[in-house]
C-alpha positions as CSV (number, residue, x, y, z in Angstrom):
1,M,0.0,0.0,0.0
2,S,1.5,3.3,-1.0
3,S,0.8,6.3,1.2
4,E,2.0,9.9,1.3
5,Y,1.9,9.7,5.1
6,R,5.0,8.3,6.8
7,F,4.5,9.8,10.2
8,C,1.5,10.3,12.4
9,P,0.1,13.8,12.0
10,S,-1.0,13.7,15.7
11,C,2.2,12.6,17.5
12,A,4.9,12.3,14.8
13,T,5.5,8.5,15.5
14,P,6.4,6.6,12.3
15,L,3.3,4.9,10.9
16,E,3.3,1.1,10.4
17,L,1.4,-1.0,7.9
18,L,-0.9,-3.0,10.1
19,G,-3.7,-5.5,9.5
20,L,-7.1,-4.1,10.7
21,Q,-10.4,-5.9,10.9
22,E,-13.1,-4.0,9.1
23,D,-16.6,-4.8,7.8
24,S,-15.1,-6.2,4.6
25,G,-12.6,-8.4,6.5
26,L,-8.9,-7.9,7.2
27,V,-7.3,-5.0,5.4
28,E,-3.9,-3.3,5.7
29,R,-3.8,0.4,6.8
30,M,-1.1,2.8,7.9
31,R,-1.6,3.2,11.6
32,C,0.3,4.8,14.5
33,P,1.4,2.3,17.1
34,A,1.6,5.0,19.7
35,C,-1.8,6.9,19.5
36,G,-3.9,4.7,17.2
37,F,-4.3,7.3,14.4
38,T,-5.3,5.5,11.1
39,H,-4.5,6.9,7.7
40,W,-7.4,5.7,5.6
41,N,-5.8,6.9,2.3
42,N,-9.3,7.7,0.9
43,P,-9.4,8.9,-2.8
44,T,-9.3,12.7,-3.4
45,P,-12.2,14.2,-5.2
46,V,-11.1,16.0,-8.4
47,L,-13.4,18.1,-10.5
48,A,-13.1,18.4,-14.3
49,A,-14.9,20.4,-16.9
50,I,-15.5,19.9,-20.6
51,V,-15.7,23.6,-21.2
52,E,-17.7,24.6,-24.3
53,L,-17.3,28.1,-25.6
54,D,-19.2,29.1,-28.8
55,G,-19.5,25.4,-29.8
56,R,-15.8,24.6,-29.3
57,I,-14.0,22.8,-26.5
58,L,-11.4,24.6,-24.5
59,L,-8.3,22.6,-23.7
60,A,-5.5,24.1,-21.6
61,R,-1.8,23.4,-21.0
62,N,-0.6,23.4,-17.5
63,A,2.6,25.4,-16.8
64,A,4.1,22.3,-15.0
65,W,3.6,19.9,-17.9
66,P,6.9,19.1,-19.7
67,R,5.5,18.5,-23.2
68,P,4.3,21.4,-25.2
69,D,1.7,19.3,-27.0
70,M,-0.2,18.2,-23.9
71,F,-3.5,19.9,-23.3
72,G,-6.3,18.9,-21.0
73,L,-9.7,19.7,-19.5
74,I,-10.0,22.3,-16.8
75,T,-9.5,20.5,-13.5
76,G,-9.0,21.2,-9.8
77,F,-9.6,19.8,-6.4
78,M,-12.9,20.1,-4.6
79,E,-12.6,22.2,-1.5
80,A,-14.1,21.8,1.9
81,G,-17.6,23.3,2.2
82,E,-18.5,23.4,-1.5
83,T,-20.6,21.1,-3.6
84,P,-19.0,19.6,-6.8
85,E,-21.1,22.0,-8.9
86,E,-19.9,25.0,-6.9
87,G,-16.3,23.7,-7.1
88,I,-16.2,23.3,-10.9
89,R,-17.8,26.7,-11.4
90,R,-15.1,28.1,-9.1
91,E,-12.3,26.3,-11.0
92,I,-13.5,27.4,-14.4
93,A,-13.7,31.0,-13.2
94,E,-10.3,30.9,-11.4
95,E,-8.5,29.3,-14.3
96,T,-10.1,31.0,-17.3
97,T,-12.3,33.9,-16.1
98,L,-15.2,32.3,-18.0
99,V,-18.7,32.3,-16.6
100,V,-20.8,29.1,-16.5
101,D,-24.2,29.4,-18.1
102,E,-25.2,25.7,-18.0
103,L,-23.7,22.8,-16.1
104,S,-24.4,19.1,-16.4
105,L,-22.8,16.0,-14.9
106,V,-21.1,13.8,-17.5
107,A,-19.5,11.0,-15.5
108,V,-17.7,9.9,-12.4
109,H,-14.5,7.8,-12.9
110,D,-11.9,6.4,-10.7
111,F,-8.3,7.3,-11.4
112,Q,-6.5,4.8,-9.2
113,R,-3.0,5.6,-10.3
114,M,-3.4,9.0,-8.6
115,N,-5.9,7.8,-5.9
116,Q,-8.5,10.1,-7.2
117,V,-12.2,10.1,-8.1
118,I,-12.9,12.4,-11.0
119,I,-16.3,14.1,-11.3
120,T,-16.6,15.5,-14.8
121,Y,-19.1,18.2,-15.9
122,H,-20.0,19.7,-19.3
123,A,-20.1,23.5,-18.9
124,R,-21.4,25.9,-21.5
125,V,-19.7,29.2,-20.8
126,H,-19.4,32.8,-22.0
127,G,-16.8,35.5,-21.7
128,D,-13.2,36.1,-22.7
129,V,-10.6,33.6,-21.9
130,K,-7.9,34.9,-19.5
131,L,-5.7,32.1,-18.1
132,S,-4.5,31.9,-14.6
133,P,-0.7,31.7,-14.0
134,E,-1.2,27.9,-13.6
135,L,-2.0,27.6,-17.3
136,V,0.2,28.8,-20.1
137,E,-1.8,28.2,-23.3
138,Y,-5.2,27.1,-24.5
139,R,-6.9,25.9,-27.6
140,L,-10.5,26.0,-28.7
141,L,-11.3,23.0,-30.9
142,P,-14.4,21.7,-32.6
143,P,-15.5,18.6,-30.6
144,E,-14.7,16.2,-33.5
145,Q,-11.0,17.3,-33.4
146,V,-10.4,16.7,-29.7
147,L,-8.2,13.6,-28.8
148,C,-8.8,11.8,-25.6
149,W,-6.5,10.1,-23.1
150,R,-7.4,6.4,-22.3
151,A,-7.7,7.2,-18.6
152,G,-9.0,9.8,-16.1
153,T,-10.6,12.8,-17.8
154,G,-10.2,11.2,-21.2
155,L,-12.7,8.6,-20.4
156,A,-15.3,11.2,-19.5
157,L,-14.6,13.2,-22.6
158,A,-14.9,10.1,-24.8
159,Q,-18.3,9.4,-23.2
160,W,-19.5,12.9,-23.8
161,L,-18.4,12.8,-27.4
162,R,-20.1,9.5,-28.0
163,A,-23.3,10.9,-26.5
164,R,-23.2,13.5,-29.2
165,G,-22.7,11.0,-32.0
166,I,-18.9,11.7,-32.3
167,E,-16.6,8.7,-32.2
168,P,-13.7,9.9,-30.1
169,G,-10.1,9.7,-31.3
170,F,-7.5,8.8,-28.7
171,R,-4.0,10.2,-28.3
172,D,-2.2,7.0,-29.1
173,D,-4.3,6.2,-32.2
174,P,-2.9,6.6,-35.7
175,P,-3.5,10.3,-36.8
176,R,-7.0,11.1,-38.2
177,P,-7.4,13.6,-41.0
178,G,-8.2,17.0,-39.4
179,A,-7.5,15.9,-35.8
180,A,-5.5,18.2,-33.6
181,S,-2.7,17.1,-31.4
182,P,-4.1,18.3,-28.0
183,A,-5.6,15.7,-25.8
184,A,-7.8,15.8,-22.7
């Protein structure tokens, strides 16, 4: 079991991987042998948006991404005290200054590699795009030109495209005529 916690946040004792009896049976958890703190390692809720501006899909490139051809959906972590809908509206506004007119749930997917649950929405928006410092570039593409990842937000985007009668292309497929290199 991997865990970002190595020490107890209550008493600083090194955590140990211990077998604990739970409703589902014996499971391994990181636990403090001194005070009993248990690190449950629950998945983190992540919010994502298929942002549609004037019929085109907005994809953005994060400043931390090493490849200049990597673009993705607008995403962010859900914060305490907000609903997923409030959170994705906040993320869209913070990262692009766009205003959400319509919001609808697309899908909920697990992203186990990052220990996340991704809640994806389709957002129809209006306004002028002004990127936060976290993002360095964006593209507006017709939906049929968007390429998807085969995990995480790419699964939700592919589902959304199929619901609109568009067979999605994937980043690792052979190039399609007219397809752009960005992926979500």
